[in-house]
N, C-alpha and C positions, 0 to 999 in steps of 0.2 A: 506493499500500499506505498500514495508518494498525499504526501499532506504539503500543496504550498503555502506555503508560510508568506502573509505579506508584507517582509521582510528580507527575505532571505529566497523567494523562490521554491519550487518543486523541491524537494528533498524526501529522502523515502524517509520511513517511520522509525526507523528506529534511532534518529537524532531527541525522536519527541518521547516523553512523560509521560500517558497516560494518568489524568488523576480523578475524572466521575462525571459525572450528570452536571450542566453550567449554570441549570435555571435550579439545585437544589436548593430550599430555604435551609436556614441553621435555626432553630428554636431559641426564641426573647434571650441569651443569656443565664444569669440567675436564676427568674421568672422562671426557668425551664426544669421538669423535670430528670430527675435520674429515665425516665423508660423512656418520656422525649430523648435525651440525647444517646440513648443505646439505642434506639431506631435510627437518631440520624446521622449516628458515627457506621451503627454495623451493614443497618436493611439495606439493599435497595434494589433498586429496582432494574430488572432485568430485561428489556422493551425488543420485538422484533417491529422495525422499520425505521421512522426520522427520530435521532436524537440525537440531541446539542447536549457535548461533551468539552470537558477541561482538557487540554493538552498543552505542556511545557515544552520549548524548541531547549530542551541545556546542551548537547550540540551544536549548538547553533549559537544565535540571537538573544537566549534564556529567557523569552517573553511567554505571555501568556498568550494562550490563546483560547475562539471556542469556534469546536469546529461540527458540522453538520453532518452527520452519518448515516447511511441509514445499513441498521448490524445486520441487512440479512444478508447484503452482497460487498460492503465497505466502500461502498460507490459516496463519494466525499458528494457535496453541493456546494458548499460554503464554508470561507473559515475567513474568519476578521478576530480581530485581537482585544484578549477579552478587556483589555483597558481603557477602548473606546467605549465599551459598553458603560452604563450605568447601574448601580449594585439595585435591586431589584427590580429592573426594566421587563417590563411584557416582554416578548422576543418575538 
């Protein structure tokens, strides 16, 4: 799989580290229950289809990217710099 970094161009996926869902909402700090934090840290969806993911370009520009990818065939529809998105913005 190749990811087109907006800063470096097309690169092999081995240059990147996958973090997880890009739109995951963190529970509200100290007000969060232990169960809510456990779910946030350990329970993840594994959707088939289009999914927005966070990737880190560790072997390149060190940027965090939001990659829109189809998990069934790894086709990448879009790549954007994560810092260009506002926190909590709707996709």
